[in-house]
C-alpha positions in Angstrom: 118.9 -80.2 -63.0 117.3 -83.1 -62.4 118.2 -84.2 -58.8 118.4 -87.9 -58.9 122.5 -87.1 -61.7 125.2 -87.7 -59.8 128.3 -85.6 -60.5 132.2 -85.4 -59.2 133.8 -82.1 -58.3 136.8 -81.1 -57.5 137.0 -80.1 -53.7 136.8 -76.0 -53.8 135.9 -73.1 -52.0 131.9 -73.7 -52.3 132.0 -77.3 -51.6 134.5 -78.0 -48.8 132.8 -77.4 -45.4 129.5 -78.6 -47.3 132.1 -81.8 -47.8 133.3 -81.7 -44.2 129.6 -81.9 -43.1 128.8 -85.7 -43.5 129.2 -88.1 -42.1 129.1 -92.2 -42.3 126.8 -94.9 -39.8 127.8 -95.2 -36.7 129.1 -98.6 -37.7 131.4 -97.1 -40.6 132.7 -94.9 -38.9 135.9 -97.2 -38.1 136.4 -97.8 -41.4 137.8 -94.3 -43.1 139.0 -90.6 -41.5 136.8 -88.1 -41.4 136.9 -86.1 -44.6 138.3 -82.7 -43.4 141.6 -85.2 -42.4 141.3 -86.1 -45.6 140.5 -82.7 -47.7 143.9 -81.4 -44.9 145.9 -84.3 -46.5 145.4 -83.9 -49.7 146.9 -80.1 -48.9 150.5 -81.6 -48.2 150.4 -84.2 -50.7 149.4 -82.4 -53.4 149.1 -85.4 -55.2 145.5 -86.8 -53.5 142.6 -85.3 -55.5 139.9 -84.8 -53.3 136.3 -84.6 -54.5 132.8 -83.9 -54.2 130.0 -86.2 -54.2 127.4 -84.4 -55.3 123.0 -85.8 -55.6 121.4 -82.4 -58.5 123.3 -79.7 -56.8 123.7 -81.0 -53.3 126.5 -82.4 -51.9 126.2 -85.8 -51.1 129.6 -87.3 -50.4 133.2 -87.3 -50.7 135.9 -89.1 -52.4 139.8 -88.9 -53.1 142.3 -90.8 -55.1 146.3 -90.5 -55.7 147.4 -88.9 -58.8 150.7 -91.1 -58.4 150.9 -94.8 -58.9 152.5 -96.3 -55.8 151.9 -100.3 -54.6 150.5 -102.3 -56.6 151.6 -100.4 -60.1 147.9 -99.0 -59.9 146.9 -95.7 -58.8 144.8 -96.1 -55.5 141.3 -94.9 -54.2 141.6 -93.8 -51.1 138.0 -92.4 -49.2 134.6 -92.6 -50.8 131.9 -92.5 -49.1 128.3 -91.2 -49.5 126.6 -88.8 -46.3 124.6 -91.7 -44.2 121.5 -90.1 -44.8 122.2 -90.9 -49.2 123.4 -95.1 -48.6 121.4 -97.3 -50.1 120.6 -95.7 -53.7 123.0 -96.3 -56.2 124.7 -93.4 -55.5 128.4 -94.1 -54.7 129.2 -96.9 -57.4 127.8 -93.7 -59.4 130.3 -92.0 -58.1 133.3 -94.3 -58.2 132.4 -95.1 -61.5 132.9 -92.0 -62.7 135.8 -91.6 -60.2 137.0 -94.6 -62.0 137.5 -92.3 -65.1 138.8 -89.5 -63.9 141.6 -92.2 -62.7 141.5 -93.8 -66.5 143.0 -91.1 -67.9 145.8 -90.8 -66.3 149.3 -91.0 -67.9 149.5 -96.0 -68.5 146.4 -96.2 -65.9 146.5 -100.0 -65.9 145.3 -101.1 -62.6 143.1 -99.2 -59.3 143.4 -100.7 -56.2 141.3 -99.9 -52.7 142.4 -101.3 -49.8 139.4 -101.5 -46.9 139.2 -103.8 -43.7 137.5 -106.6 -44.8 135.0 -107.0 -42.2 133.3 -103.7 -44.4 130.6 -105.4 -46.5 129.5 -102.1 -48.2 133.3 -102.4 -49.2 133.4 -105.6 -50.7 129.7 -105.8 -52.6 130.8 -102.2 -54.4 134.5 -103.1 -55.0 133.3 -106.3 -56.5 130.8 -104.9 -58.8 132.8 -102.4 -60.4 134.6 -105.9 -61.6 138.2 -105.3 -58.6 139.0 -108.3 -58.2 141.1 -109.8 -55.0 144.3 -111.3 -55.1 145.3 -111.6 -52.0 147.2 -108.7 -51.4 146.6 -107.0 -47.9 148.9 -104.3 -46.4 148.5 -103.8 -42.5 144.9 -104.9 -41.5 143.4 -104.2 -45.0 142.6 -105.8 -47.7 143.8 -104.4 -51.1 141.5 -104.9 -54.3 142.4 -104.3 -57.8 140.4 -102.9 -60.8 142.3 -103.7 -64.2 141.9 -101.3 -66.8 142.4 -102.4 -70.8 144.3 -99.5 -72.5 
């Protein structure tokens, strides 16, 4: 397998611990929960779907989305992170595109929503590049942006 191929695989017995060992840069730590917390959350909220992000055969990131609609009548992205050693390579964008493809298969998928802190410039650039729009929706300290899916 080509070592530059990005793929997403549901979190399982073989990859969960590798996901827990991943870390974002120090400046990003205030923006999201540790992956171990997200994986635990998915065990108590079974509609949450956690995935490992692979670069070739190596786990380099983590993402999670909800498989039921929530606020703003959309499916929410809960987490996306790439380990600090692999940031800046485009992995997050490819993984997010793959996640959006999975989410688009959900019933009546017309809106994908993600919330993030307005100061998180990396998240802002990523979601803007993928066609998410800011309609002014705010939830606490986070802004929510929407990607509209053409069904």
